[in-house]
N, C-alpha and C positions, 0 to 999 in steps of 0.2 A: 501651708497646704490648705487647699481650697476644702471647706466644710463638706462639701458634696463628695469630694475624693475620699475623704476620712470616712464617711459614712458608708460609702461602697465597699471599703476595706474591712469594715466591722460585720457587713452581711455575708453569710455562709453562702458560699456557691452563688454569688452576687451575678454572675454572667449566666450560667446556666439555669437559674430559677427565672431570672428575667426572661429567657428565650422561652422557657416551660409556660411562664405567664401569658406571654404575648400569643402562644399557639393555643391555650384555652380561650383567649378571648376572641382570636380569629374564627374559631370552631363555634363559638357561640355567635359571633356576629354574622357568621354565614348560615347557620341553622336555625338560629332563633330560639325560643324556649318552647317548652312543652314535649320533648320528647323523652322517652324513656333513658335512664342510665346507659343501658347498653349502645343506643345510636351515638351517643355522644362519645363512649368509649370507643366504639368503631372508627368514628371520624378522628378522636386524637391519635389513634394508632397510625392512621393514614399519614396526616398531619406530620407525625413525629418522624416517620420515615422519609416524607419529602423534606423534612428540616434536616436530615443526616444524624438524627439522635438515635443512639443504641439504648432500647427498653426492652423491658419483659412486661408481657400483660398477664393479669390474673396470677402473679408468682405465688406459688403455694410455699409457705414457711411453716414447717411444724413446731409446736410447743414442746420443749423437751425439758423432762424433770427427773432427774437421777438416772438418766439415760434412757428413759421411755417417753413416747411420745404421747400427750396429755391433750392436746388441743392443736387446732391449726388455724393458720392465717392465710389470707388470700390478698395480697396487694393489688390494686387497681393497675399500677403501674409501678416499676421500679426503673428509674431513667438513668442511663449512664453509670449504674452500679452506686449511685450516689444520693439521689432524690426519690423518695415516695410522692407519689400524686395519687390521691383518693379523691373520687368524684362521687358528689350526691346531688340529688335534685332537692330544693327546699330553698325558704327565704331566710331562715337563720342558722346560726351555727349552733349545733347541740354538743353539749359536754362530753356525751359519750362519744361522738364522732371525733372529738378532738383527743380525748383518751385512747381512742382507737388507734389513730395516726401515731400517736407517742407510743404505743406499745409496739407498733411495727417498728419504728426507729429502734427501741431497745432490742427487739429481737434480733435485729440484724446488725445492732451496732452502727448505725447512721446517725447522721447529725441532722439532717432536714427532710422534712414532709412538708408538702402544700395539700391544704384541703379545699377544694374549688366546690362550691355550690352553683348548679346551674338555676338561676332564680327567674319569675316572670320578666324582669327589667334588666337584669344585669347577671355578672357572675360575680359572686361573693368569693373571696381568696383569702386564707389564713395561712399564715407560716408557723409551723409547729417545728420547735428546736429541740434536740437532745443533747445537751452540753455536760462533758463530764463534771461531777461534783465530787469534791474532797471528802463529802459527809457521807457518800454512799457506798457501801461496800459492794466491791465488785465480786461477782460469780466466778469460782476458780475454773 
C-alpha cells in the first residue's frame, strides 16, 4: 500500500477536513489579513454554502452538570455535524484556544476540531482530535 494512502486512512475525516481547510485558505487569499473575526466568519459561511456543505454557525451548546445548565459554549461552526471550526485572529496558537476546541469536542462527543488563525502573512491551522481513551471514565 502506498504510504500516502495509508496516511490518509489514518486521518479523521480526511476528505471533509481537506475541503474545509481549502475553503479557509481560499477565503484568506481573497480577503487578505486585518479583518475582524466576524468578517472572516461571514465569508466562510458564504463559501461553505457555495461548496454545498451543511453547517451551523454560532451553535449554542449548554454545559450540563447534574441536569442543570452551568455554562455555555458557542462553536463558530459545526460542519456536517462532524467537525468544529474555530476561527481566531493572531500569529500564534494559544494553549487556551486549543483547550477550548477540545472542550467543544468533548461536549458534543465529536472527534475533530480545526483551529484556524488568520495571521498577517498566512492562515495557521491546527487539527484538534478527541479520541476515546480506555483510561478515561465515561459520564453516564
